[in-house]
GUFIVO-387732 format. One record per residue: residue in one letter; x negated, z, y of N, C-alpha, C, CB in turn. Coordinates in steps of 0.001 Angstrom, whole numbers, padded with zeros to 6 digits, always signed. Each point is the difference from the previous one (the first is absolute). Glycine has a CB too. Example, Ala and Ser with C-alpha at 12.3 -4.5 7.8 and 13.67 -1.06 7.14 Angstrom:
A-013190+007800-005690+000890+000000+001190-000900+000000+001200+001892+001246-001173 S-001542-001966+002223-000820+000060+001190+000770+000730+001090-001184-002145-000628 
//
This chain:
M-000110+001519-009547+000980-001027+000262+000033-000943-001194-000351+000183+002507 I+001550-000483-002939+000199-000896-001138-000116-001444+000487+001503+001697-001169 D-002227-002519+000424-000179-001430+000286-000717-000266+001323+002061-000422-001306 G-002969+001301+001677-000778-000225+001205-000828+001210+000364+001730-001576+000780 S-002637+001354+000129-000874+001064+000496+000635+000632+001239-002060-001184-000911 F+002163+002508+000926+000574+000684+001157-000872-000215+001233+001034+001721-001518 V-002341-001780+001354-000909-000239+001126+000265-001388+000591-001753+001515-001042 E+001912-002517+000179+000308-001352+000477+001369-000030+000689-001401-000979-001863 F+002365+001687+001292+001328+000092+000598-000091+000577+001416+001020+000292-002294 L-001816+000769+002461-000174+000621+001315-000648-000963+000992-000197+002232-001114 D-000744-003054+000634-000604-001017+000869+001067-000955+000524-002159+000169-001283 H+003020-000639+000385+001084-000907+000404+000962+000703+000957-000194-001221-002197 L+000470+002480+001947+000885+000787+000857-000576+000109+001413+000797+001296-002010 N-002098-001080+002103-000657+000120+001306+000037-001292+000808-001471+001720-000995 Y+001629-002860+000303+000107-001284+000693+001448-000392+000273-002124-000693-001085 G+003081+001465+000568+001405-000309+000223+000530-001103-000893-000323+000725+002310 D-000381-001007-003398+000450-001040-000928+001348+000364-000607-002386-000582-000504 E+003133-000436+000067+001245+000246-000718-000338+000499-001398+001219-001784+001337 L-000625+002902-001727-000274+000618-001293+001307+000372-000682-002205+000873+000846 W+002257-001108-002152+001154+000382-000818-000473+001000-001042+001141-002250+000362 I-000445+003379-000449-000326+000992-001018+001281+000457-000686-002033+000751+001308 K+001860-000162-002486+001135+000537-000747-000306+001440-000366+000604-002289-000910 Y+000375+003169+001153-000127+001411-000343+001341+000473-000537-001793+000381+001770 K+001778+000169-002975+001218+000474-000670+001080-001082-000045-000537+002327+000754 G+000108-003562-001006+000929-001113-000135+000498-000596+001303+000653+001032-002085 V-001061-000479+003219+000441-000493+001306-001110-000850+000620+001490+002034+000324 I-001109-003197+000197-000941-000881+000682-000064+000387+001477+000477-001882-001643 Y-001702+001960+002158-000233+000288+001414-000813-001141+000601+000079+002510-000414 F+000252-002881+001633-000709-001042+000734-000626+000635+001236+001583-001813-000845 I-002885+001614+001013-000733+000545+001138-000577-001175+000782-000556+002169-001244 Q+000743-002150+002549-000537-001075+000833-000431+000540+001351+001468-001657-001168 G-002447+000993+001745-000468+000383+001322-000194-001233+000856-001107+002034-000949 W+001180-001840+002253-000200-001120+000905-000395+000511+001379+001663-001376-001293 I-002182+000454+002100-000315+000300+001391+001166-000511+000834-002537-000140-000384 E+003205+001052+001060+001181-000363+000771-000357-000582+001356+001246+001783-001174 K-002198-001184+001831-000461-000556+001262-001490+000257+000125+002263+000350+001075 S-002906-001251-000416-001442+000107+000132-000399-000538+001371-000332-000232-002514 D-000603+000882+003131-000591-000535+001220-001505+000226-000083+002118+000447+001369 D-002793-000690-000301-001460+000097-000021-000517+001414-000218-000038-001944+001499 T+000850+002956-001200-000496+001368-000074+000635+000850-001089-000430-000189+002388 K+001610-000197-002891+000691+000878-000939+000837-000785-001002+000046+001763+001755 R-000069-001301-002999+000855-000564-001047+001087+001013-000313-001911-001373-000974 H+003057+000871+000605+001104+000864-000415+000363-000400-001427+000883+000277+002403 C-001136+000596-003348+000210-000308-001410+001208+000755-000543-002460-000411-000273 V+003127-000206-000688+001178+000583-000637-000179-000099-001509+001494-000619+001970 L-001090+001658-002691-000030-000002-001459+001321+000568-000491-002536+000256-000065 E+003153-000934-000907+001276+000456-000543-000027-000003-001520+001170-000875+002028 C-000328+001709-002599+000199+000043-001448+001500-000065-000257-002136+001361-000382 H+002541-002270-000496+001405-000203-000329+000221+000248-001488+000235-001673+001876 S+000919+002225-002218+000377+000224-001399+001049-001018-000406-000518+002460+000192 F+000337-003040-001372+000958-000949-000543+000916+000673-001016-001642-001853+000375 A+001766+003184-000300+000868+000741-000920+001466-000187+000356-001819+001676-000344 T+002079-002062+001581+001382-000169+000451+000180-001376+000620+000207+002477+000391 D+001026-002881-000269+000329-001245+000674+000963+000348+001121-000347-001407-002109 P+000024+001262+003346-001198-000677+000498-001262+000851-000154+001451-001222+001613 V-002564+000562-001443-001306+000648-000096-000086+001118+001048-001067-002157-000850 T+000440+003265+000475-000107+001163+000878-001409+000133+000570+001791+001141-001326 K-001877-001011+002660-001297+000269+000622-000271+001492-000133+000242-001946+001645 L-001325+002303-002339-000352+001397-000238-001029+000539+000980+000514-000381-002372 F-001287-000517+002960-001124+000436+000824-000267-001027+001085-000995+001247-001944 H+000661-000760+003123-000374-000860+001125-001042+000752+000817+002295-001143+000067 A-003421+000506+000180-001050+000618+000823-000526-001017+000991-000632+001564-001870 E+000249-001068+003020-000624-000832+001021-001262+000703+000476+002239-000977+000713 A-003283+000191-000480-001275+000559+000454-000845-001112+000603+000087+001808-001772 D-001261-001435+002257-000912-000974+000594-000760-000810-001042-000219+001512+001943 S+000206-001052-003193-000684-000747-001058+000797+000103-001295-002245+000425+001089 M+002041-001404-001943+000680+000013-001287-000505+001159-000858+000301-002497+000129 A-001573+002839-000001-000548+001130-000761+000700+001307+000378-002217-001183-000136 E+002546+001348+001427+000732+001200+000426+001402+000019-000605-001317+000047+002145 C+001968-001205-002178+001325-000091-000624-000090+000339-001485+000690-001752+001676 A-001719+001235-002342-000177+000261-001428-000186+001497-000254-001020-002286-000293 K+000258+002957+001142-000186+001452-000146+001329+000736+000108-002307-000209+000955 K+003158-000250-000050+001318+000618+000158+000844-000193-001258-000116-000395+002479 L+000047-000797-003074+000743-000238-001240-000519+000904-001111+000414-002383+000688 L-001721+002496-000809-000581+000824-001057+000351+001478+000165-001862-001648-000187 A+002152+002078+001396+000341+001405+000261+001498+000285-000127-001965+000106+001514 A+002765-001158-001653+001460+000166-000016+000545+000078-001431+000129-001238+002183 P+000812+002148-002436+000616+000110-001337+001115-001037-000186-000547+002461-000029 V+000160-003719-000017+000935-001125-000022+000545-000283-001399-001222-000959+001940 F+000440+001211-002952+000316-000440-001355+000615+001139-000809-001875-001667+000109 D+003188+001727-000094+000729+001034-000738-000474+001397+000414+000295-001593-001937 G-000549+001753+003244-000434+001286+000532-001479+000302-000182+002261+000770-000449 K-003025-001768+000016-001433+000210-000230-000817-000996+000804+000480+000872-002302 K-001726-000494+002565-000933-000884+000688-000589-000985-001003-000533+001796+001703 L+000150-002961-001220-000588-001021-000865-001235+000522-000728+000873-001758+001544 T-001668+002571-000875-001206+000543-000632+000326+000968-001135-001184-000264+002173 E+002372+000858-002154+000412+000924-001059+000497-000727-001249+000591+001652+001766 I-000158-002884-001593+000614-000729-001123-000768-001246-000399+002178+000861+000749 E-003328-001105-000131-000688-001281-000202-000264-000328-001459-001036+000331+002199 Q+000852+000661-003045-000253-000269-001419+001253-000527-000710-001750+001800+000013 D+002931-001614+000583+001258-000452-000590+000577-001229+000695+000432+002344-000657 V-001126-002854+001667+000472-001149+000773-000582-001276-000588+000195+001415+002085 Q+000665-002417-002240-000443-001300-000499-000062-000980+001166+001013+000453-002285 W-002132-001148+002411-000169-001023+001032+000571-001284-000574-002090+001110+001004 V+003190-001597-000449+000737-001114-000609+000057-001239+000885+001345+001678-001213 D-002333-001889+002073-000011-001192+000853+000209-001273-000804-001519+001186+001569 D+000828-001315-002692+000072-001220-000803+001401-000256-000539-002381+000334-000612 E+003127+000714+000287+001357-000153-000518+000958-000515+001064-000455+001835-001611 M+000161-001583+002876+000936-000307+001073-000193-001391+000579+000061+002405+000511 E-001121-003101-000887-000274-001343+000547+000872-001036-000651-002338+000661+000466 
//
């Protein structure tokens, strides 16, 4: 991963933090949140949006009992130009600082 550690990026992904990355000149925004929670079960959501078009395009949506499960689903999905994040991580730039 360019401008960051992929392991650290995965840690942030597992917590559902807001993340901005760039791949082939396209900016992607990844975010996760807990939609509903009670004493026995959490409902987590993780999404990935592309800023290649206007309006912004939602490329990925996952729901699970934990953010880590949602992150696994994202890592298994060919969201980025038909490829999985793990296949392109060496070409992905972590651009959180640019977006602030």
